[in-house]
C-alpha positions as CSV (number, residue, x, y, z in Angstrom):
1,X,111.9,104.2,118.2
2,X,112.5,103.0,121.7
3,X,111.2,99.5,122.2
4,X,108.1,99.3,124.4
5,X,109.3,97.0,127.2
6,X,107.2,98.3,130.1
7,X,105.8,94.9,131.1
8,X,109.3,93.5,131.0
9,X,110.7,96.0,133.4
10,X,107.8,95.3,135.7
11,X,108.4,91.6,135.7
12,X,112.1,91.9,135.6
13,X,113.0,94.6,138.0
14,X,110.4,96.1,140.2
15,X,109.3,93.3,142.5
16,X,110.8,93.8,146.0
17,X,114.3,92.3,146.4
18,X,114.4,88.8,147.8
19,X,117.1,87.6,150.3
20,X,120.7,88.2,149.4
21,X,122.4,85.8,147.0
22,X,123.1,85.2,143.3
23,X,120.3,85.7,140.8
24,X,119.7,85.5,137.1
25,X,116.7,86.5,135.0
26,X,115.7,86.7,131.4
27,X,113.0,88.6,129.6
28,X,111.9,88.7,125.9
29,X,109.1,90.4,124.2
30,X,107.8,90.2,120.6
31,X,105.5,93.0,119.5
32,X,103.5,93.1,116.2
33,X,102.6,96.7,115.2
34,X,99.7,96.7,112.8
35,X,100.1,100.3,111.5
36,X,103.6,99.7,110.1
37,X,103.2,95.9,109.7
38,X,106.3,95.5,111.7
39,X,107.6,92.9,114.2
40,X,109.8,94.3,117.0
41,X,111.8,92.1,119.4
42,X,113.5,93.1,122.7
43,X,115.5,90.9,125.1
44,X,117.2,91.5,128.4
45,X,119.4,89.2,130.5
46,X,120.8,90.0,134.0
47,X,123.1,87.9,136.1
48,X,124.4,89.2,139.4
49,X,124.2,89.3,143.2
50,X,121.7,90.7,145.6
51,X,122.7,92.5,148.8
52,X,119.3,92.9,150.3
53,X,118.0,96.1,148.7
54,X,121.0,96.5,146.3
55,X,121.5,94.4,143.1
56,X,124.8,94.4,141.2
57,X,124.8,92.6,137.9
58,X,126.1,92.1,134.4
59,X,123.5,92.9,131.7
60,X,123.0,92.1,128.0
61,X,120.0,93.5,126.1
62,X,119.1,94.2,122.5
63,X,116.4,95.2,120.1
64,X,115.6,94.5,116.4
65,X,112.7,94.9,114.0
66,X,111.9,93.6,110.6
67,X,111.1,96.9,108.8
68,X,113.8,99.4,109.6
69,X,116.1,100.4,106.7
70,X,118.8,103.0,107.4
71,X,119.6,103.6,103.7
72,X,119.1,107.2,102.3
73,X,115.6,106.2,100.9
74,X,114.7,103.9,103.8
75,X,112.9,104.5,107.2
76,X,113.9,103.5,110.7
77,X,111.0,102.3,112.8
78,X,112.9,101.1,115.9
79,X,116.4,101.3,117.4
80,X,118.3,98.2,116.4
81,X,121.2,97.6,118.9
82,X,123.0,95.3,121.4
83,X,124.2,96.5,124.8
84,X,126.5,94.8,127.2
85,X,127.6,96.2,130.5
86,X,127.2,96.3,134.2
87,X,124.5,97.8,136.4
88,X,123.2,98.5,139.9
89,X,119.6,98.7,141.2
90,X,118.7,100.1,144.6
91,X,115.2,99.5,146.0
92,X,114.3,102.6,148.1
93,X,113.7,101.4,151.7
94,X,111.0,104.0,152.4
95,X,108.8,102.8,149.5
96,X,109.3,99.3,148.0
97,X,107.6,100.5,144.8
98,X,110.5,102.8,143.8
99,X,113.9,101.7,142.4
100,X,117.0,103.6,141.3
101,X,118.9,102.1,138.4
102,X,122.2,102.9,136.7
103,X,123.9,101.0,133.9
104,X,127.2,101.5,132.0
105,X,128.6,99.6,129.1
106,X,129.0,99.6,125.4
107,X,126.4,99.6,122.6
108,X,126.7,98.2,119.1
109,X,124.5,99.3,116.2
110,X,122.7,96.6,114.2
111,X,121.9,99.1,111.4
112,X,124.6,100.8,109.4
113,X,124.6,103.7,109.1
114,X,122.9,104.7,112.4
115,X,122.3,108.1,114.0
116,X,122.5,106.5,117.5
117,X,125.7,106.5,119.7
118,X,127.9,103.4,119.5
119,X,130.6,102.5,122.0
120,X,130.6,103.6,125.7
121,X,127.2,104.6,126.9
122,X,125.3,104.9,130.2
123,X,121.8,105.4,131.5
124,X,120.4,106.3,134.9
125,X,117.0,107.0,136.4
126,X,114.0,106.0,138.5
127,X,111.4,103.3,138.1
128,X,108.2,102.9,140.0
129,X,105.7,100.0,140.3
130,X,102.5,99.8,142.3
131,X,99.7,97.3,142.1
132,X,96.6,96.5,144.1
133,X,92.9,95.7,144.2
134,X,90.0,98.1,143.7
135,X,88.2,97.5,147.0
136,X,86.7,94.0,147.4
137,X,85.9,93.7,143.7
138,X,87.5,91.4,141.1
139,X,89.2,94.4,139.5
140,X,92.9,95.2,140.1
141,X,95.3,97.9,139.0
142,X,98.9,98.3,137.9
143,X,100.8,101.5,137.6
144,X,104.3,101.7,136.1
145,X,106.4,104.8,135.6
146,X,110.0,105.5,134.5
147,X,112.2,108.5,134.1
148,X,115.7,107.9,132.5
149,X,118.5,109.8,131.0
150,X,119.8,107.6,128.2
151,X,123.2,108.6,126.9
152,X,122.8,106.6,123.7
153,X,120.0,109.0,122.7
154,X,121.3,112.0,124.7
155,X,117.7,112.3,125.9
156,X,115.7,112.3,129.1
157,X,112.7,110.0,128.5
158,X,109.7,109.7,130.8
159,X,106.5,107.6,130.7
160,X,103.7,106.4,132.9
161,X,101.2,103.6,132.3
162,X,98.1,102.8,134.3
163,X,96.2,99.6,133.9
164,X,92.9,98.3,135.2
165,X,92.2,94.6,134.8
166,X,89.4,92.1,135.6
167,X,90.8,89.1,137.5
168,X,87.9,86.8,137.7
169,X,89.0,84.4,134.9
170,X,91.8,82.5,136.7
171,X,92.4,78.7,137.2
172,X,94.9,75.9,137.1
173,X,95.8,73.1,134.6
174,X,98.2,70.7,136.2
175,X,101.3,72.7,137.3
176,X,100.3,75.8,135.3
177,X,98.5,78.8,136.7
178,X,96.3,80.3,134.0
179,X,94.5,83.6,133.6
180,X,92.6,85.7,131.0
181,X,92.6,89.4,132.1
182,X,90.6,92.0,130.2
183,X,92.7,95.2,130.5
184,X,92.1,98.9,129.9
185,X,95.2,101.1,129.9
186,X,96.1,104.8,129.7
187,X,99.7,105.7,128.7
188,X,101.6,109.0,128.4
189,X,105.1,109.6,127.2
190,X,107.4,112.7,127.3
191,X,111.0,113.6,126.5
192,X,113.4,116.6,126.6
193,X,114.5,116.4,123.0
194,X,111.0,116.9,121.6
195,X,111.1,113.7,119.5
196,X,107.5,113.2,118.4
197,X,107.3,109.4,119.0
198,X,108.4,109.8,122.6
199,X,105.6,112.5,123.2
200,X,102.2,110.9,123.2
201,X,99.1,110.0,125.1
202,X,97.0,107.0,124.2
203,X,94.4,104.5,125.5
204,X,94.5,100.8,125.0
205,X,92.1,97.9,125.4
206,X,92.8,94.2,125.2
207,X,93.0,90.8,126.9
208,X,96.2,89.4,128.5
209,X,96.3,85.6,128.3
210,X,98.9,84.3,130.8
211,X,100.4,81.0,131.9
212,X,102.8,80.7,134.8
213,X,104.8,77.7,136.0
214,X,106.9,78.4,139.0
215,X,109.4,81.1,138.0
216,X,108.5,81.1,134.2
217,X,105.7,83.4,132.9
218,X,104.4,83.5,129.4
219,X,101.7,85.9,128.2
220,X,100.1,87.1,124.9
221,X,98.1,90.2,124.7
222,X,96.1,91.4,121.7
223,X,95.2,95.0,122.1
224,X,93.8,98.0,120.2
225,X,95.5,101.4,120.6
226,X,94.0,104.9,120.0
227,X,96.3,107.9,120.6
228,X,97.7,111.3,119.8
229,X,101.1,112.8,119.6
230,X,101.7,115.9,121.8
231,X,104.0,118.8,121.1
232,X,104.8,120.1,117.6
233,X,103.4,116.9,115.9
234,X,99.7,116.5,116.9
235,X,98.8,113.7,114.6
236,X,96.5,111.0,115.8
237,X,97.0,107.2,115.4
238,X,95.3,103.9,115.9
239,X,96.4,100.4,115.4
240,X,96.1,96.7,116.4
241,X,99.1,95.3,118.4
242,X,100.0,91.8,119.5
243,X,102.4,91.5,122.4
244,X,104.0,88.2,123.4
245,X,106.2,88.0,126.5
246,X,108.3,85.4,128.3
247,X,110.1,85.9,131.6
248,X,112.2,83.4,133.5
249,X,114.2,83.4,136.7
250,X,117.2,81.3,135.7
251,X,118.5,80.8,139.3
């Protein structure tokens, strides 16, 4: 299963490019999935240079979980891998909320045997990110979408997530900006290979507890998810999830 790193891509990649110069950023998420009693971790490190709307960088990312077993009698819950390579992101000048991304490198399986590609791989696609306020109220929205061809999976994977949050509960404690944000979300996923866990629609409700100090952000979000797979598998699902995220701009 592909790691759910939507929030990380938002924090990591989709804010408009700053002035030209070297940059480095790091993102990590840990996700507890109650239905499978599984802990999934995902991390992503980028170091490179910005040329206004163009970013060129080296990247290392990986994912691992505590339940996957690739033996003949086991079950794989999440893709377990490490990727190292180079990438380029281009922020479209006509709309700062859209970004083209391409990455090429090599992947290494952490499970053996694995059905996923190992060695040279690439991916390319489009990401979108928009946020704003709902009128003059204390409610805001976030919308994130992605469409990628991922060579490791030989698959085109698309998803969109729309969030509405209540932003009244904000404050400061010393040098920390703190917030507690009740959130309601709708999420839809689709792919071209008709893999059931990539084709779904669900709704989620929870509270994001967030602390920010300069360029470091930490959040933890307990949420409950109710959803349904779409396509050949139409099973329903529901579960409690707990998501912890840390993001840091290194320089």
